[in-house]
N, C-alpha and C positions, 0 to 999 in steps of 0.2 A: 455480468459483472466481471471485470478483469482486474488482476493485480499483478504488478511486477514487484517481486520481493527481492530486496538486495541486502545481503548480509554485510553489515558495516562495522567499522571500529569507531566511526563518528559520522554524524550527518546533521545538517542544520538547514533551516529555511529562513530567508530574509525577505521581508516585504517593506518597500520604501525605507530601507536602511535600518529597519528594526527586526531583530530576531524574534520569530513567532514560535519556533520550535527547535529544539536541539537535543541530541542524544549522543551517548557514547556507544558502547557495544550493543548491537541489536539489529533491528530491521528498519530500513527505509522502505515504506510501502507506497507505491504509486497506484492509486485506485481509479479505475474507469468505470463509469456507470452508464448503462444504456436504458432506453425507454422501457424495455421488456423486463427489467430486473425486478425481483420481488424480495420480500422479507425472508423467504426461504433461501434465496441465493445469498443474501447477506449473512444469514446464520451459518450456512455451509462454508462460505468463504472465511468468515471470522474463525471458525473452528480449524479450518485448514491452515490458516496463517499461524495460529498459536500452536498447533500441533506439529508443524513442519520441523523435522529434525535435520537441520543443516549446519549445526554448530559441532565443532570437533570434540570428541571425547578424549580420554587419556591416551588412546592409541591413534589419535589424529583421524579418526573415522567420523563421518557425519552421522552422529547418533543422538545429539542433544537438541532439545527444543529451546525456544526463547526463555521459557520458565526455568529450565535446567541451568541456564547460564546467567539468570537474573538480568536478562537483556531488556531493552526499552524499544518502543516503536515510535517512529515518526511517520505519520499518515498524511499523504499529499493527494488532493484531488487532481485527476489527470484525464480530462475528457479526450485528449489526443490518442489515448489507447484504443479508441474506436475509429481511428482514421481509416477511410477507404482510399486505397491507392491504385485501384484497378484501372481507372481512366486518367490519362494525362499525368501531369507532374504536380498538380495542386491537390492536396488531399481534401476529401470531403468528410464532414463530421455529422451527417444526418442520423447515424445510429446512436450517437452520444445523447444521453438524457438531457433535457432542458433543466434549468435550475429548479423549477418547481417540483420536479421528480428527483433530481440528483441530490439537492441539498438535504432533504430529510433522510435519505438513505446514507449519505456521507456522515451526517450527524449521528445516526443510529449506529453506524460502524464504529465511530469513536466510543460510544457508550458500550457496545458489545465487546470490543477489544479490551476496554478498561475493566469490564466485569470478568472477562476470561483471564486476564493477566494480574488483576488486583494492583494495577499501576496506572498512573496518569499517562494518557496517550498524547504525545506531542503532535502538533499539527501545523499546517500552513493556513492560508486563508482562502476559502473557496472562491474561485473566480479571479483572484488577484494575480498580478504579475509577480511570480515568486522566483527567487534565486535559490536554487538548491545546491548545497555543497555536500560531498560525501567522500569517504574513503571506503571503497568497496573492498571487503575482506575476502581474499581468495584469488580472484574475484568469484563470488557466488551470486548468481542472479537467476531467479526462478519465476516463470510466468505461470499464472493460474487463471483459468477461465471457467466460470460456473456453468457454461454451456457444455463443458467437457467432463461432467461429473462421473459419467459411467464409462 
């Protein structure tokens, strides 16, 4: 499981002209799921996202978590995070989980993040053609891969 975590001052997702999710200060999380991912990966990643201290404190040091700043999360499914670019110029996506595996894990991530933050998690629509807008704060962008836990 991979996540690209972007600290934002605002972010939104639009599908077919309708806003499906919108936040102000918080994280835009792009989530990629591969076939080998498990509930253990999901739990670890959710804890990592919520615990990540990348918001500025009173000294402008990155010491505060999303809870410390009362931030929100916009979670977007992003199978292209598992693109293989080794051969040629057209990426392959064979490592990305098929919907029957990815959708339940994506939905569980929504539930897990909501429980950990005690907030509603804003989302896109799995598999839809989504238009994501964001104002990256910093910019701060962190990549997390559950295969690199140790």
